[in-house]
C-alpha positions in Angstrom: 0.0 0.0 0.0 1.3 3.5 -0.9 0.4 5.1 2.4 1.8 8.5 1.3 -0.7 8.7 -1.6 -3.4 7.5 0.7 -2.9 10.2 3.3 -2.6 12.9 0.6 -6.1 11.9 -0.8 -7.7 13.1 2.4 -6.1 14.3 5.5 -6.4 13.6 8.3 -7.5 10.0 7.7 -9.6 8.9 10.7 -9.6 5.4 12.1 -10.5 3.5 15.2 -8.9 0.7 17.3 -10.5 -2.7 17.3 -9.5 -4.9 20.2 -12.4 -7.4 20.3 -11.4 -10.3 18.0 -14.8 -10.9 16.4 -15.7 -10.2 12.7 -19.0 -8.5 13.7 -17.0 -5.7 15.4 -14.9 -5.3 12.3 -18.0 -5.2 10.1 -19.7 -2.6 12.3 -16.6 -0.4 12.2 -16.4 -0.7 8.5 -20.1 0.3 8.1 -19.4 3.4 10.3 -17.3 4.8 7.5 -13.9 5.2 9.0 -11.0 5.9 6.7 -8.9 3.1 8.2 -9.2 0.4 10.8 -6.6 -0.5 13.5 -6.6 -4.2 14.4 -4.9 -4.5 17.7 -2.9 -7.7 18.4 -0.7 -6.0 21.0 -3.2 -5.1 23.7 -6.3 -6.6 22.0 -7.3 -10.3 21.8 -6.3 -10.8 18.2 -4.0 -13.5 16.9 -3.2 -14.1 13.2 -6.2 -16.3 12.7 -8.8 -13.9 14.0 -7.0 -10.9 12.4 -7.1 -12.8 9.1 -10.8 -13.3 9.4 -11.4 -9.7 10.1 -9.2 -8.7 7.1 -11.3 -11.0 5.0 -14.5 -9.4 6.3 -13.1 -6.0 5.4 -11.9 -7.0 1.9 -12.6 -4.3 -0.6 -13.1 -1.8 2.2 -11.0 0.8 4.0 -7.3 0.0 4.8 -6.8 -2.3 7.7 -3.5 -2.2 9.6 -2.5 -4.7 12.3 -0.6 -3.7 15.3 1.7 -6.6 16.1 2.1 -8.1 19.5 5.9 -7.5 19.4 8.7 -6.8 16.9 9.8 -10.4 16.4 10.5 -11.8 12.9 7.9 -14.5 13.5 5.1 -12.0 14.3 6.0 -9.8 11.4 6.0 -12.8 9.0 2.8 -14.4 10.2 0.7 -11.2 10.3 1.9 -10.0 6.9 0.9 -13.3 5.5 -2.8 -12.7 6.5 -3.0 -10.0 3.8 -3.4 -6.8 5.9 -2.8 -3.5 4.3 0.1 -2.8 6.7 1.7 -3.6 10.0 2.1 -1.3 13.0 5.2 -2.2 14.9 5.1 -1.1 18.6 7.9 0.3 20.8 10.4 1.1 18.1 13.2 3.0 19.8 16.4 2.7 17.7 17.8 2.5 14.2 19.0 -1.0 15.0 15.4 -2.1 15.7 14.2 -0.6 12.4 16.8 -2.5 10.5 15.7 -5.8 12.2 12.1 -5.0 11.2 13.1 -4.3 7.6 15.0 -7.6 7.4 11.9 -9.5 8.6 9.3 -7.6 6.6 11.0 -7.3 3.2 11.7 -10.1 0.7 15.2 -10.7 -0.6 17.3 -9.0 -1.7 16.1 -6.1 0.4 15.4 -8.3 3.4 15.1 -11.8 4.7 11.4 -12.4 4.8 10.5 -16.1 4.3 8.5 -16.8 1.2 5.3 -18.6 1.9 1.8 -18.9 0.4 -1.2 -17.6 2.4 -4.0 -15.1 2.1 -1.7 -12.3 1.3 -0.5 -14.1 -1.8 -4.0 -15.1 -2.9 -3.2 -18.7 -1.7 -0.9 -18.8 -4.7 -3.0 -17.1 -7.3 -1.3 -13.8 -7.0 2.0 -15.1 -5.7 4.3 -13.7 -8.5 2.6 -10.3 -8.3 2.9 -10.1 -4.6 6.6 -10.9 -4.7 7.3 -8.1 -7.2 5.1 -5.5 -5.5 5.3 -4.4 -1.9 1.6 -3.9 -1.3 1.8 -3.3 2.4 2.9 -0.5 4.6 5.4 -0.7 7.4 4.4 1.7 10.2 6.6 2.1 13.2 5.4 3.4 16.6 7.5 5.9 18.4 6.3 5.8 22.0 9.4 5.9 24.2 11.9 8.6 25.3 14.6 6.7 23.5 12.4 6.5 20.3 12.0 10.3 20.4 15.8 10.8 20.7 16.3 8.5 17.7 13.3 9.7 15.8 15.2 11.3 12.9 17.1 8.1 12.1 14.0 6.0 12.5 11.8 8.1 10.3 14.4 8.5 7.5 15.1 4.8 7.2 14.0 3.7 3.7 11.8 0.8 4.9 9.6 3.1 7.1 6.5 4.1 5.3 4.9 6.0 8.2 5.3 6.8 11.9 2.6 6.4 14.5 3.0 8.1 17.9 1.7 6.4 21.1 1.2 9.3 23.5 0.2 7.0 26.4 3.2 4.8 26.3 5.3 7.9 25.7 3.9 9.4 28.9 4.7 6.1 30.7 8.3 6.2 29.4 8.6 9.6 31.0 7.4 8.1 34.3 4.1 10.0 34.2 1.7 7.4 32.8 -1.5 8.9 31.4 -0.4 12.5 31.5 -0.4 13.0 27.7 -0.8 16.8 28.1 2.4 17.2 30.2 5.0 19.6 28.7 7.6 16.9 27.9 5.1 14.6 26.2 3.6 17.5 24.2 7.0 18.7 23.2 8.1 15.2 22.1 5.0 14.7 20.0 5.6 18.0 18.3 9.2 17.1 17.6 8.4 13.8 16.0 5.6 15.3 13.9 8.0 18.0 12.7 10.7 15.5 11.8 8.2 13.4 9.9 7.1 16.4 7.9 10.7 17.3 7.1 11.3 13.7 5.9 8.1 13.6 3.9 6.8 10.6 5.9 3.1 10.4 7.0 2.7 10.8 10.8 -0.2 9.4 12.8 -1.2 9.4 16.5 -3.7 7.8 18.8 -6.4 10.0 20.4 -8.6 8.7 23.2 -11.4 11.2 22.5 -12.9 13.1 19.6 -11.8 16.3 21.2 -8.2 15.2 21.3 -8.5 14.0 17.7 -9.6 17.5 16.7 -6.6 19.0 18.4 -4.2 16.6 16.6 -5.9 17.2 13.3 -5.4 20.9 13.7 -1.7 20.2 14.5 -1.3 18.6 11.1 -1.3 14.8 11.7 -1.9 12.8 8.6 -3.8 9.9 10.2 -5.5 9.6 13.6 -6.8 6.6 15.5 -9.6 7.7 17.7 -11.2 5.7 20.4 -11.6 1.9 20.7 -14.4 -0.6 20.5 -14.5 -1.5 24.2 -14.6 2.1 25.5 -17.1 3.2 22.8 -19.4 0.3 23.8 -19.0 1.1 27.5 -19.7 4.8 27.0 -22.8 4.1 24.9 -24.2 1.6 27.3 -23.6 3.9 30.2 -25.2 6.8 28.5 -28.3 4.8 27.7 -28.6 3.6 31.3 -28.0 7.1 32.8 -30.6 8.6 30.5 -33.2 6.4 32.0 -32.4 7.1 35.6 
């Protein structure tokens, strides 16, 4: 997927996080009309089987990116093979880690990705085309103090298609978990966004609320993940209950 062309077509691209590993949730989010969907295998319940099913349900729809449970070569390989539009790699803090990700995510000669046949390759029907064309995005999450310090090198690496900031983990890395509006977190977010703009790489961020998403949109973020299925359901159910009491 050419994520740069995608964000340029309409910015900011608004998505939402899906943590419940059921295709019905994916289908509802698709019907809601989001610009992209964030399948969460890091903090959500997804594995490659349930993520593959949700990608199949979403086929022909908006881009679906899977956040991996970790940076391991096995996770990268197995989740790319399900045919998602891109992977979101969490907790990327150094150039060395980016190079490891590139080796695992790219086919030879650019990398060392193992060649298999799965949904991504049309179970063999689009195998040759898939090998020739990198149709998926590699999105790295910068969400640590070390990641912010190494941001320029991370962002400029040729394998990185886009950057996604995790403000909550970033606040935790500063030792103030949850304080995403603290000066050091805000300054770090602005610095990463600025470096992404200079490098010509799309930059995204997570926003817990619509109000925060508006703030990030005004700041110039290219894609924003707002809310998540569990909190949206809880909020809606609570609002219904409270309206009747």
